[in-house]
N, C-alpha and C positions, 0 to 999 in steps of 0.2 A: 331667191333674192335677185332683184333687178338692179344692176349696177348703175345704169343711167336713168335720169328723169326722176320726177317726184309725183308718182301717182298715189294719192292717199289710200285708195282701196287696196292696191297691191302692197303698199308699204305697211298698212295695218295688218295685213295677212302675214307679212314677214315678221313683224314685231311679235305677233301672237306665237308663231312657230319658234322664234328664239326664246321667248318666255317659257313655252312648254318644254323646250329642250333643256334649258337651265334647271327647271324644276325637276325634270326626270333624272338628269345626270348628277345634279348637285355637285358641281366641280369645286375643287379647292382653289384652282386658278383658272381664269379665263383670259385667253390671249386673242385680242381682236385686231385685225389687220385691214386697213383702208377705211374710207370715210363712213359709208353706211354701217358696216359692222361696228366700228368703234363708237359711233354716235348711238345707234339703237341698242347695241349690245352693252354699252357702258351704262345707259340708263336702266336697262333691264337687270344688269348685274347688281346694281344698287337695290332695286326693288325686290330681287330674289335673295338678297343678302349673300352673294358670292364673297368669300373672304378676301380674295386677292384678284387684282385686275391689272393686265398689261394692255395698253392701247398703243398700237404702232401706227405712226403718222408717216406714210410713205409719200410725202409731198402733199401740198395743200390744194392742188388742182386749179382749174381755170377760174373759179369764182373769186379766188384771192388775187388774181391777176387783172381781170377785166374791170374797168371802171364804169361800165355802162349801167343803166338803171336796173336791169334785171339782176346783175351780179350784186349790186349794192343792196337791193331788196332781199336777195337770198341771204347775204351776210347778216342783215338785220334780223331776218326770220330765224337763222340758224344760231345766233348768239346764245339764246337761252338753252338751246339743245346742247351746244358745246359745253356750256357751264355745267349742266347736269351730268353730261357724259364724263367730264374730267374732274368730278368732285367726289369720287369714291375715297373713302378714308384710308385705304391701303392700295395704292395705285402707282404704277410707273408709266410714264408716257415716253415712248421711244420716238425720237426724231432722227432724221438722216442729215440734217444740216442746221446750223445755228440760226439762220434766218427764219426758218419755220417756227422754231422755239420762241424766238423774239416776237414774231407776229402774234402767236397765241397768248404769250405772257402779257404783252402790251395791250392786247385786246381785252384782257381781264378774264379770259376763259380758262386759264391754266396757271397753277401755282408752279413757280420755277423749281421748287424743291422736288417736284415729281419728274422732272425732265432727265432723260438719259440719252446721250448722243451716241448712236451707232452708225458708222459710215457705210450705209448700204446694207444689202441683204446677203453679202458674201458671195464668193465665187470659188469654184474648184479649179485651182491653178493648174492641176495636172492635165486638164483638158486642152490647155494652150501650150502646145509643144513646138510648133513650127514658128519660131520667133524671128528668124532672119527674113528680111524683105525678099519678095519674089523677083525674079528677073522679068524683063520685058517692060511694056508700057506702064507708066505709073497709074495706079488706080486709087480713086477716092470713094469711100463708102459711107453712105447714110443708112443706118439700121435702126428703125423705130416704128411705132404705130404711125400710120399715114394720117396725121393730123396737121391741119394748117399751123397750129401753134407749136408743133414740134419743129417747124421751120422747113417743111417740105419744099415750098415754093421759093424760099430764100436759097436753098441748096441748088435748085434748078436754075434760078437766076444767076447764081455764081458760076454755074457750069457754062451758061450762055456767055457770060462776060469773059471767062477764061478762053473760051473757044474763039471769041472775037479778037482776043489778044494774041492768038496764035499758039497758045499753050497746048502741048500734046499730053492729054490725060484722058482716062476713062472714068466715068462717074456711075457708080452703082447705087440704085435706090432699092433698098430691101425693107420690107415691112408689109403688114397686113392691113386691110381696111378695118376701120372701126366706125361703122355707120351709125351706131348708137350715140357716139360722141357728137356734140353740137358743132365741133370744128373738124369732124372727120370727113375725108374725101369719100365721094360716092363712086359707084361703078363707072359712071360716065367720065368722071375726073380721072379715074384710074386708066381707062381706055385711051384717053387723050394723052396721058403721060407716056404710054407705050409708043405713041406716034412721034415723040420728041427724039430727034436724032442725037441730041447732046447727052442723053442719059440712057442707061440700060436698066430697065425695070425688072427686078428679080422676083417681086412678090415676097411672100413669107419664107424666110430661110430658117430652118430648124437648127442647123449646125453653124452657130455663130463663129466658133473657133476656126472652122474651115474657111468661112467667108472672110474673116479678118486675115487669115494667113495668105489669102490671095490679094489682099489690099496693102496699100502703103500708108494711107492717111485715113483716119476716121473723123467724120464730120457730123456734129449734131448742133445745128443752129437754133435750138429750142428757145421759146419764150413762154412755154408751159411752166407752171409752178412745180418743178421737179422736186423729188426728195433727194436721191442721189442716182442719176440715171445708170441703169445697168449696162447700157450700151457703152458708156464711158469707162466703167471699171473693167469691163471685158476688153476694151481697147488697151487699157493699161496692162492687163494680164497677157494680151497678145503681143506686147512690145511694139505698139503702134502709136505714133504721134497723133495728137488730137487737135482739132479746131472746134471750139464751142463758144457759146455766148456767155457774157458776163452777167449772169442771172443766178439767183439762188439755186442750189443743187448742181447745176452744170459747173459753175466755178469751183465748187467744193470737191469735184471729182478729179481735178487736176492740180498740179503745181504750176502756176502761170509762168511761161517762158522757160520752164524746165521739162515738163512732160507734155506740154501743149500750149496753144495760143488762145487767148480770149479776144472776142470781137463784140461790138455792140449788137444787141438784138435788133432784128428787122432791118439789117443793113447789108444787103447782098454785095455791095461794092467792097466794103471792109472785109467781108467774108472771102471774097475772091482774092483780095490782096494777101490775106493770111495764107490761104491755100497756095497761092503762087509763090510766096516766100519759101514755104516748106518744099514745094516742088523744085525750086531752084537752089536749095541748100540741102542736098542729100545727107551730108555728114551731120549737120545739126539736127535734121529730121530723125536720123537713126539714133543719135544720142538721146533725143527726147523719148523715143520709144523704149530704149533701154532703161532710162530713168523711170518711165511709167511702170515697167515690169517690177523694178525695185519698190516702187510705191505700192503696187498690188500685193507684193510679198509681205510688206510691212503692215498694210492697213486692211486689205480686202479679202484675206484668206477666209474661206468658209468656216474653218475650225475656230478662228478667232471670234467671228461673229456668233457662232453657236455657243462658245464659252461665255460670252457676255450675256447672252439670253439666259443661260442656266444660272449665272450669277444673279441676275435680276429675279428669277424665280425663287432662288434661295433667300434672297433679301426679303421678299414678300412673305415667304413661309415663316421666316424668323420673326417678322413683325406680328404675324398672326399668333404664333406661339407665345410671344411676350404678352400680347393683349389678353390671352386666356388664363394667364397665371394669376 
């Protein structure tokens, strides 16, 4: 399966392999995660008469954000595909925020009775142990795939603005390239970032808990159509204050003005203002971080998310059993 792009020959091959796999395994439940799997798999599950179907929408992606002709055409082409994929008779559709559910229901591709809201993919809280802020120079961390619509350049612009204002802080940029994404930075972009003295480019960091333990503020100025960004629920688990954008997914990952601050998307100046406020108000920043940890313990624990998935499976199995009586 190729995540990016729409190559009809490659995708037909993918569809054939999914169909063959379902026919061979004959599953009682199919759980499909992310766009191509839940679209292709959803249609094939109906054709192969899979009894129960779970479709997990982890964000709607860039085509539901951009208003250019290409995105509008793709939405028009995908509408019947979504309708078919979300029209199984015994199906639950997991969303990570209410905005995504509303878009799909209002679009006419999804029955609201099938929607189940789960706040993210869950997190192992025991990995995040070093909750006190570190000593030394204040550090602000961006951790995400290096996409333009994740707000990489807004983060860098905010760093430049704060440097001009005389604010003493370090800016970490952590994340890997995603050259298959249409908004992904390429290797030349990446090398230019390394030359920027306002930021420290870390590349891909496997141990996010350690990275966040070294940081004071987590920043994700995304305008990508997020589900519930893992970077932000990890920030809550790490007891770190957040600055993020007032867009679906991002705003759902925090309690505004309690665990973090919201700023308008694509607005580096407002982003810099919010970061500066947190830098200059350490007591409020630390309190926000502690409130974030409480939010993570209440809403984002992996055990809670796993249980909700198992409850959905049991609900679908019960529906199947009733229909066979």
